[in-house]
C-alpha positions as a Markdown table, in Angstrom:
| # | Residue | x | y | z |
|---|---|---|---|---|
| 1 | Met | 0.0 | 0.0 | 0.0 |
| 2 | Ser | 1.4 | 3.4 | -0.9 |
| 3 | Asn | -0.2 | 5.6 | 1.8 |
| 4 | Asn | 0.2 | 5.3 | 5.6 |
| 5 | Tyr | -2.0 | 8.2 | 6.5 |
| 6 | Pro | -4.7 | 8.8 | 7.7 |
| 7 | Lys | -4.4 | 6.0 | 10.2 |
| 8 | Leu | -7.3 | 3.5 | 10.2 |
| 9 | His | -9.4 | 3.1 | 13.4 |
| 10 | Asn | -12.3 | 1.0 | 14.4 |
| 11 | Ala | -14.8 | 2.3 | 17.0 |
| 12 | Ala | -15.4 | 0.5 | 20.3 |
| 13 | Trp | -18.8 | 2.1 | 21.0 |
| 14 | Pro | -20.9 | -0.1 | 18.6 |
| 15 | Gly | -20.5 | -2.7 | 21.3 |
| 16 | Val | -22.4 | -0.4 | 23.6 |
| 17 | Val | -24.7 | 2.0 | 21.7 |
| 18 | Gly | -28.2 | 0.6 | 21.2 |
| 19 | Lys | -27.4 | -2.4 | 23.4 |
| 20 | Gly | -28.9 | -3.3 | 26.8 |
| 21 | Asp | -32.2 | -1.9 | 28.2 |
| 22 | Gly | -34.0 | -5.1 | 27.2 |
| 23 | Gly | -32.2 | -5.5 | 23.9 |
| 24 | Glu | -29.1 | -7.3 | 22.9 |
| 25 | Pro | -26.4 | -7.4 | 25.6 |
| 26 | Pro | -23.4 | -5.0 | 25.3 |
| 27 | Ile | -20.1 | -6.4 | 23.8 |
| 28 | Asp | -17.3 | -5.9 | 26.3 |
| 29 | Leu | -14.3 | -3.7 | 25.4 |
| 30 | Asp | -11.8 | -6.6 | 25.3 |
| 31 | Thr | -13.9 | -8.5 | 22.7 |
| 32 | Met | -14.3 | -5.3 | 20.6 |
| 33 | Leu | -10.5 | -4.8 | 20.7 |
| 34 | Asp | -9.8 | -8.4 | 19.9 |
| 35 | Leu | -12.1 | -8.3 | 16.8 |
| 36 | Thr | -10.4 | -5.1 | 15.7 |
| 37 | Ala | -6.9 | -6.4 | 16.2 |
| 38 | Ala | -7.7 | -9.7 | 14.3 |
| 39 | Ala | -9.0 | -8.0 | 11.2 |
| 40 | Glu | -6.5 | -8.1 | 8.3 |
| 41 | Val | -6.6 | -7.4 | 4.5 |
| 42 | Asp | -3.6 | -8.1 | 2.4 |
| 43 | Gly | -1.3 | -7.6 | 5.4 |
| 44 | Val | -2.9 | -4.4 | 6.4 |
| 45 | Lys | -4.5 | -4.1 | 9.9 |
| 46 | Phe | -6.3 | -1.5 | 11.9 |
| 47 | Asp | -4.0 | 1.1 | 13.5 |
| 48 | Gly | -6.2 | 1.9 | 16.4 |
| 49 | Phe | -9.6 | 2.4 | 17.9 |
| 50 | Asp | -11.8 | 5.2 | 19.1 |
| 51 | Leu | -13.4 | 4.9 | 22.6 |
| 52 | Phe | -16.6 | 5.6 | 24.5 |
| 53 | Leu | -15.7 | 6.8 | 28.0 |
| 54 | Tyr | -18.4 | 5.1 | 29.9 |
| 55 | Leu | -19.6 | 1.8 | 31.3 |
| 56 | Pro | -19.4 | -1.0 | 30.5 |
| 57 | His | -16.1 | -0.1 | 28.7 |
| 58 | Ile | -14.7 | 2.2 | 31.3 |
| 59 | Asp | -15.9 | 3.7 | 34.6 |
| 60 | Ile | -15.0 | 7.4 | 34.0 |
| 61 | Asp | -15.9 | 8.3 | 37.5 |
| 62 | Ser | -13.1 | 6.0 | 38.8 |
| 63 | Thr | -10.6 | 8.0 | 36.8 |
| 64 | Glu | -11.2 | 10.9 | 39.1 |
| 65 | Lys | -9.8 | 8.9 | 42.0 |
| 66 | Ser | -6.8 | 7.3 | 40.4 |
| 67 | Asp | -5.2 | 6.8 | 37.0 |
| 68 | Asp | -5.4 | 3.0 | 37.2 |
| 69 | Ala | -8.3 | 2.7 | 34.8 |
| 70 | Ile | -6.6 | 5.0 | 32.3 |
| 71 | Lys | -3.4 | 3.0 | 32.5 |
| 72 | Glu | -5.3 | -0.2 | 32.0 |
| 73 | Leu | -6.9 | 1.3 | 28.9 |
| 74 | Ala | -3.5 | 2.1 | 27.6 |
| 75 | Glu | -2.2 | -1.4 | 28.3 |
| 76 | Lys | -5.2 | -2.9 | 26.5 |
| 77 | Ala | -4.4 | -0.9 | 23.4 |
| 78 | Gln | -0.6 | -1.4 | 23.5 |
| 79 | Ser | -0.8 | -5.1 | 24.1 |
| 80 | Arg | -2.8 | -5.4 | 20.8 |
| 81 | Gly | -0.6 | -3.0 | 18.8 |
| 82 | Leu | -3.4 | -0.4 | 18.7 |
| 83 | Asp | -3.5 | 3.3 | 19.3 |
| 84 | Ile | -6.4 | 5.2 | 20.8 |
| 85 | Gly | -7.8 | 8.1 | 18.9 |
| 86 | Thr | -10.9 | 10.2 | 19.5 |
| 87 | Val | -12.7 | 9.6 | 22.8 |
| 88 | Val | -16.4 | 10.2 | 23.5 |
| 89 | Ala | -17.3 | 12.2 | 26.6 |
| 90 | Pro | -20.4 | 10.8 | 28.3 |
| 91 | Ile | -22.3 | 14.1 | 28.3 |
| 92 | Trp | -25.9 | 12.7 | 28.1 |
| 93 | Pro | -28.3 | 12.7 | 31.1 |
| 94 | Pro | -28.4 | 8.9 | 31.4 |
| 95 | Thr | -24.5 | 8.9 | 31.7 |
| 96 | Gly | -24.3 | 11.6 | 34.3 |
| 97 | Gly | -24.3 | 14.6 | 32.0 |
| 98 | Gly | -27.0 | 17.1 | 31.1 |
| 99 | Ala | -28.6 | 18.9 | 28.2 |
| 100 | Ala | -26.3 | 21.7 | 26.8 |
| 101 | Met | -29.4 | 23.8 | 26.4 |
| 102 | Gly | -30.8 | 22.9 | 29.8 |
| 103 | Thr | -30.9 | 24.5 | 33.2 |
| 104 | Pro | -27.7 | 25.9 | 34.7 |
| 105 | Lys | -27.5 | 22.7 | 36.7 |
| 106 | Glu | -27.8 | 20.5 | 33.6 |
| 107 | Gln | -25.3 | 22.6 | 31.7 |
| 108 | Gln | -22.8 | 22.2 | 34.6 |
| 109 | Gln | -23.4 | 18.4 | 34.5 |
| 110 | Phe | -22.5 | 18.5 | 30.8 |
| 111 | Leu | -19.4 | 20.5 | 31.5 |
| 112 | Asp | -18.3 | 18.2 | 34.3 |
| 113 | Gln | -18.4 | 15.3 | 31.9 |
| 114 | Val | -16.4 | 17.2 | 29.4 |
| 115 | Lys | -13.8 | 17.9 | 32.0 |
| 116 | Lys | -13.6 | 14.2 | 32.9 |
| 117 | Gly | -13.3 | 13.2 | 29.3 |
| 118 | Gly | -10.6 | 15.8 | 28.7 |
| 119 | Arg | -8.6 | 14.6 | 31.6 |
| 120 | Val | -8.7 | 11.0 | 30.4 |
| 121 | Ala | -7.8 | 12.1 | 26.8 |
| 122 | Glu | -4.8 | 14.1 | 28.1 |
| 123 | Lys | -3.6 | 11.2 | 30.3 |
| 124 | Leu | -3.8 | 8.7 | 27.4 |
| 125 | Arg | -1.8 | 11.2 | 25.2 |
| 126 | Arg | 0.9 | 11.5 | 27.8 |
| 127 | Leu | 1.1 | 7.7 | 28.2 |
| 128 | Gly | 2.0 | 7.6 | 24.5 |
| 129 | Val | -0.9 | 5.6 | 23.3 |
| 130 | Arg | -3.0 | 8.5 | 21.8 |
| 131 | Pro | -1.1 | 10.4 | 19.1 |
| 132 | Asn | -4.1 | 12.1 | 17.6 |
| 133 | Gly | -7.9 | 12.5 | 18.0 |
| 134 | Ala | -10.4 | 14.8 | 19.7 |
| 135 | Val | -12.9 | 14.7 | 22.5 |
| 136 | Arg | -16.3 | 14.2 | 21.0 |
| 137 | Ile | -19.4 | 16.0 | 22.2 |
| 138 | Asp | -23.0 | 16.8 | 21.0 |
| 139 | Ser | -25.7 | 18.9 | 22.5 |
| 140 | Ala | -27.3 | 16.0 | 24.5 |
| 141 | Ser | -30.6 | 17.8 | 23.7 |
| 142 | Gly | -33.7 | 16.6 | 21.9 |
| 143 | Val | -34.9 | 18.1 | 18.6 |
| 144 | Glu | -38.5 | 18.5 | 19.6 |
| 145 | Ser | -37.6 | 20.5 | 22.7 |
| 146 | Trp | -35.1 | 22.5 | 20.8 |
| 147 | Tyr | -37.9 | 23.7 | 18.4 |
| 148 | Glu | -39.8 | 25.1 | 21.4 |
| 149 | Asp | -37.3 | 28.0 | 21.4 |
| 150 | Pro | -34.9 | 27.7 | 18.5 |
| 151 | Glu | -32.9 | 30.9 | 18.9 |
| 152 | Gly | -32.8 | 30.8 | 22.7 |
| 153 | Asn | -31.9 | 27.1 | 22.8 |
| 154 | Gln | -29.2 | 27.6 | 20.2 |
| 155 | Arg | -27.7 | 30.4 | 22.3 |
| 156 | Arg | -27.6 | 28.2 | 25.4 |
| 157 | Ile | -25.9 | 25.4 | 23.5 |
| 158 | Ala | -23.4 | 27.8 | 22.1 |
| 159 | Asp | -22.7 | 29.2 | 25.6 |
| 160 | Thr | -22.2 | 25.7 | 27.0 |
| 161 | Phe | -19.9 | 24.7 | 24.1 |
| 162 | Thr | -17.9 | 27.9 | 24.6 |
| 163 | Glu | -17.2 | 26.9 | 28.2 |
| 164 | Ala | -16.4 | 23.4 | 27.1 |
| 165 | Cys | -13.8 | 24.8 | 24.8 |
| 166 | Ser | -12.0 | 26.4 | 27.7 |
| 167 | Ile | -12.1 | 23.1 | 29.6 |
| 168 | Ala | -10.6 | 21.3 | 26.5 |
| 169 | Glu | -7.9 | 23.9 | 26.1 |
| 170 | Asp | -6.9 | 23.4 | 29.8 |
| 171 | His | -6.1 | 19.8 | 28.8 |
| 172 | Gly | -4.5 | 20.5 | 25.5 |
| 173 | Glu | -7.4 | 19.0 | 23.7 |
| 174 | Gln | -9.8 | 19.7 | 20.8 |
| 175 | Leu | -13.5 | 19.1 | 20.8 |
| 176 | Ser | -15.4 | 17.6 | 17.9 |
| 177 | Ala | -19.2 | 18.2 | 17.6 |
| 178 | Glu | -20.9 | 15.2 | 16.1 |
| 179 | Gly | -23.2 | 16.1 | 13.2 |
| 180 | Glu | -26.1 | 13.7 | 14.0 |
| 181 | Ile | -29.7 | 14.6 | 13.3 |
| 182 | Cys | -31.1 | 13.4 | 16.6 |
| 183 | Trp | -29.4 | 16.2 | 18.6 |
| 184 | Gly | -31.1 | 19.6 | 18.9 |
| 185 | Gly | -29.2 | 22.5 | 17.4 |
| 186 | Met | -27.1 | 20.0 | 15.4 |
| 187 | His | -29.9 | 18.3 | 13.6 |
| 188 | Ser | -29.6 | 20.5 | 10.5 |
| 189 | Trp | -26.4 | 21.3 | 8.5 |
| 190 | Arg | -27.3 | 25.0 | 8.5 |
| 191 | Arg | -27.9 | 25.0 | 12.3 |
| 192 | Met | -24.7 | 23.0 | 12.8 |
| 193 | Ile | -22.7 | 25.7 | 11.0 |
| 194 | Gln | -24.5 | 28.4 | 12.9 |
| 195 | Leu | -23.6 | 26.8 | 16.2 |
| 196 | Leu | -19.9 | 26.5 | 15.2 |
| 197 | Glu | -19.9 | 30.1 | 14.1 |
| 198 | Met | -21.5 | 31.3 | 17.3 |
| 199 | Val | -18.9 | 29.6 | 19.4 |
| 200 | Asp | -16.2 | 30.8 | 17.0 |
| 201 | Arg | -13.3 | 28.7 | 18.5 |
| 202 | Pro | -12.2 | 26.9 | 15.3 |
| 203 | Lys | -8.9 | 25.8 | 16.7 |
| 204 | Thr | -10.7 | 24.1 | 19.6 |
| 205 | Leu | -14.2 | 23.2 | 18.4 |
| 206 | Gly | -14.6 | 21.4 | 15.1 |
| 207 | Phe | -17.1 | 19.2 | 13.3 |
| 208 | Gln | -17.2 | 15.4 | 13.3 |
| 209 | Ala | -18.5 | 14.3 | 9.9 |
| 210 | Asp | -20.0 | 10.8 | 9.8 |
| 211 | Met | -20.9 | 9.7 | 6.3 |
| 212 | Ala | -24.1 | 8.0 | 7.4 |
| 213 | His | -25.4 | 10.9 | 9.4 |
| 214 | Thr | -24.5 | 13.7 | 7.1 |
| 215 | Leu | -26.3 | 11.9 | 4.2 |
| 216 | Leu | -29.5 | 12.7 | 6.1 |
| 217 | Tyr | -28.6 | 16.3 | 6.4 |
| 218 | Ile | -29.1 | 16.5 | 2.7 |
| 219 | Leu | -32.6 | 14.9 | 2.9 |
| 220 | Gly | -33.7 | 17.2 | 5.7 |
| 221 | Tyr | -34.8 | 14.6 | 8.2 |
| 222 | Asn | -35.7 | 16.5 | 11.4 |
| 223 | Ala | -35.1 | 19.8 | 9.5 |
| 224 | Pro | -37.1 | 19.9 | 6.3 |
| 225 | Glu | -36.6 | 23.6 | 6.1 |
| 226 | Asp | -32.9 | 23.0 | 5.4 |
| 227 | Ala | -33.3 | 20.0 | 3.0 |
| 228 | Leu | -31.2 | 20.1 | -0.1 |
| 229 | Leu | -33.2 | 17.2 | -1.6 |
| 230 | Thr | -36.6 | 15.8 | -0.7 |
| 231 | Glu | -37.0 | 12.7 | 1.5 |
| 232 | Asp | -38.4 | 10.8 | -1.5 |
| 233 | Phe | -35.5 | 11.7 | -3.7 |
| 234 | Asp | -34.8 | 9.2 | -6.4 |
| 235 | Phe | -31.2 | 8.1 | -6.1 |
| 236 | Thr | -31.1 | 7.1 | -9.7 |
| 237 | Glu | -30.6 | 10.8 | -10.4 |
| 238 | Pro | -26.9 | 11.0 | -9.5 |
| 239 | Glu | -26.2 | 14.5 | -10.8 |
| 240 | Arg | -28.7 | 16.1 | -8.4 |
| 241 | Phe | -27.3 | 14.1 | -5.5 |
| 242 | Glu | -23.7 | 15.0 | -6.3 |
| 243 | Glu | -24.6 | 18.6 | -6.5 |
| 244 | Ala | -26.3 | 18.5 | -3.1 |
| 245 | Tyr | -23.4 | 16.5 | -1.6 |
| 246 | Lys | -20.9 | 19.0 | -2.8 |
| 247 | Gln | -22.9 | 21.9 | -1.3 |
| 248 | Leu | -23.0 | 20.1 | 2.0 |
| 249 | Thr | -19.3 | 19.1 | 2.1 |
| 250 | Asp | -18.1 | 22.5 | 0.9 |
| 251 | Ala | -19.9 | 24.1 | 3.8 |
| 252 | Leu | -18.8 | 21.8 | 6.5 |
| 253 | Arg | -15.4 | 20.6 | 5.4 |
| 254 | Pro | -13.5 | 23.7 | 6.7 |
| 255 | Trp | -14.8 | 22.9 | 10.2 |
| 256 | Thr | -14.2 | 19.1 | 10.1 |
| 257 | Asn | -11.6 | 17.8 | 12.5 |
| 258 | Asp | -12.8 | 14.2 | 12.8 |
| 259 | Phe | -14.2 | 11.8 | 10.2 |
| 260 | His | -16.2 | 8.6 | 10.2 |
| 261 | Val | -16.2 | 6.4 | 7.2 |
| 262 | Ala | -19.7 | 4.8 | 7.0 |
| 263 | Gln | -22.5 | 3.7 | 4.8 |
| 264 | Asn | -26.2 | 4.6 | 4.8 |
| 265 | Asp | -29.3 | 3.5 | 2.9 |
| 266 | Ala | -31.0 | 6.9 | 3.3 |
| 267 | Thr | -33.2 | 5.7 | 6.1 |
| 268 | Val | -33.3 | 6.5 | 9.8 |
| 269 | His | -32.9 | 4.1 | 12.6 |
| 270 | Gly | -32.3 | 4.2 | 16.3 |
| 271 | Ser | -33.4 | 3.7 | 19.9 |
| 272 | Gly | -33.8 | 5.7 | 23.0 |
| 273 | Ser | -32.0 | 9.1 | 22.9 |
| 274 | His | -30.5 | 8.1 | 19.5 |
| 275 | Asp | -34.0 | 7.7 | 17.9 |
| 276 | Lys | -34.5 | 8.8 | 14.3 |
| 277 | Thr | -30.9 | 9.0 | 13.4 |
| 278 | Gly | -28.8 | 7.8 | 10.5 |
| 279 | Arg | -28.9 | 4.0 | 9.9 |
| 280 | His | -25.4 | 2.6 | 9.7 |
| 281 | Cys | -25.1 | -0.1 | 7.0 |
| 282 | Leu | -22.4 | -2.6 | 6.4 |
| 283 | Ala | -19.7 | -1.4 | 4.0 |
| 284 | Asp | -20.9 | -3.8 | 1.3 |
| 285 | Asp | -24.7 | -3.3 | 1.9 |
| 286 | Pro | -26.3 | -3.4 | -1.6 |
| 287 | Asn | -28.9 | -0.8 | -0.4 |
| 288 | Gly | -26.2 | 1.7 | 0.5 |
| 289 | Lys | -26.6 | 5.0 | -1.3 |
| 290 | Leu | -22.9 | 6.1 | -1.0 |
| 291 | Asp | -19.9 | 5.2 | -3.0 |
| 292 | Ile | -17.8 | 5.1 | 0.1 |
| 293 | Thr | -14.4 | 5.7 | -1.6 |
| 294 | Arg | -15.6 | 8.5 | -3.9 |
| 295 | His | -17.8 | 10.3 | -1.5 |
| 296 | Ala | -15.2 | 10.2 | 1.3 |
| 297 | Gly | -13.1 | 12.3 | -1.1 |
| 298 | Tyr | -15.6 | 15.2 | -0.9 |
| 299 | Trp | -14.6 | 15.5 | 2.8 |
| 300 | Leu | -11.0 | 14.6 | 2.6 |
| 301 | Arg | -10.0 | 16.6 | -0.5 |
| 302 | Glu | -10.1 | 20.3 | -1.3 |
| 303 | Asp | -9.3 | 21.8 | -4.7 |
| 304 | Gly | -8.5 | 18.2 | -5.8 |
| 305 | Lys | -5.8 | 17.7 | -3.1 |
| 306 | Pro | -5.9 | 15.8 | 0.2 |
| 307 | Thr | -6.4 | 18.3 | 3.0 |
| 308 | Arg | -4.2 | 16.2 | 5.4 |
| 309 | Arg | -6.2 | 17.7 | 8.3 |
| 310 | Ile | -7.7 | 14.3 | 9.3 |
| 311 | Arg | -4.9 | 12.2 | 10.9 |
| 312 | His | -7.1 | 9.1 | 11.4 |
| 313 | Leu | -10.3 | 7.7 | 9.9 |
| 314 | Cys | -12.8 | 5.9 | 12.1 |
| 315 | Trp | -15.4 | 3.4 | 11.1 |
| 316 | Asp | -18.7 | 3.9 | 12.8 |
| 317 | Gly | -21.2 | 1.0 | 12.7 |
| 318 | Cys | -23.6 | 1.6 | 15.6 |
| 319 | Met | -26.5 | -0.7 | 16.1 |
| 320 | Phe | -25.3 | -3.7 | 14.1 |
| 321 | Pro | -26.7 | -6.9 | 15.5 |
| 322 | Asn | -24.3 | -8.7 | 17.8 |
| 323 | Glu | -24.3 | -11.7 | 15.5 |
| 324 | Val | -23.0 | -9.5 | 12.7 |
| 325 | Met | -20.3 | -7.9 | 14.9 |
| 326 | Met | -18.9 | -11.2 | 16.1 |
| 327 | Lys | -18.1 | -12.3 | 12.5 |
| 328 | Pro | -14.5 | -11.7 | 11.4 |
| 329 | Glu | -15.6 | -11.2 | 7.8 |
| 330 | Thr | -17.6 | -8.1 | 9.0 |
| 331 | Trp | -14.5 | -6.3 | 10.1 |
| 332 | Asn | -12.4 | -7.5 | 7.1 |
| 333 | Ala | -15.0 | -6.0 | 4.8 |
| 334 | Ile | -15.0 | -2.7 | 6.8 |
| 335 | Leu | -11.2 | -2.6 | 6.9 |
| 336 | Ser | -11.1 | -3.2 | 3.1 |
| 337 | Ala | -13.4 | -0.2 | 2.6 |
| 338 | Met | -11.2 | 2.0 | 4.8 |
| 339 | Ile | -8.0 | 1.0 | 3.0 |
| 340 | Ala | -9.6 | 2.0 | -0.3 |
| 341 | Val | -10.4 | 5.4 | 1.2 |
| 342 | Arg | -6.9 | 5.9 | 2.4 |
| 343 | Glu | -5.4 | 4.8 | -0.9 |
| 344 | Ala | -7.6 | 7.2 | -2.8 |
| 345 | His | -7.3 | 10.2 | -0.5 |
| 346 | Gly | -4.4 | 9.7 | 1.8 |
| 347 | Trp | -0.7 | 10.4 | 1.9 |
| 348 | Thr | 2.7 | 9.1 | 3.1 |
| 349 | Glu | 4.8 | 10.2 | 6.0 |
């Protein structure tokens, strides 16, 4: 292979997100890492993984008392020849956080979780196991409640994110705001850009582009006023789709500091707080609407050249059935898709 950047990461959180609560049981972190480390295509393996900083994968509250859990994470990665990249701060109410547009108490709960996440991220970096990546956040706020006071709620989210930036900077970290349509104030590509501009800390707060979620920005799910195409758009009209995709990526690419390779069939799927969000499909799903390699280039190239801003790619496959995730061929197919993206849009260092 000619390119060795961006590095290729799997995500550990598909073993947790959408699991439990009467559904399929979570998949423990060791199993997710073993599946990641075992994947191989023509001698190429995953370089690392991105991590959800919450139970059952890690007890983030225990990291406030000692560094033992953080050192254990580093050892789990290093023993498998893997790096750690972006970490997800548990800023949602069920995980001890609060809505970014909520009451002062809820906003403080949100910020407390960002602080914990930033501390873990910094420690992992200092342990030499985390060469790049951000701390991921979202608004932890519902779309319907956001619409009750769009401008006021957007201002409160911006205020909370601004304080979160200061916390991240204290730990030498960047934040990445996940563009997912189930989060109020981030459910529309126009509102996402508005939020980033309101905070106006581009060196600290960027955008996390997930190919599955951002496809639904175009179709206006949860924000029909900002749709670039109708929900019933006929995907056999590629020229119209390419034009809309270019408009979306041109607007958000300058803010993008974290990137998820993914596939979507232009439908929504979810559970709980992640309801009505982008359905992640397998890389080789025949119903997928994206040409993964080509459409990744809209995010990773500018004026025809790789931007080199994204130091690692992550695969996000939330809510796959456990039976699918336990198959080695699932991860080999995903790794193959990611290698193709790197070969097409990466570089060598």
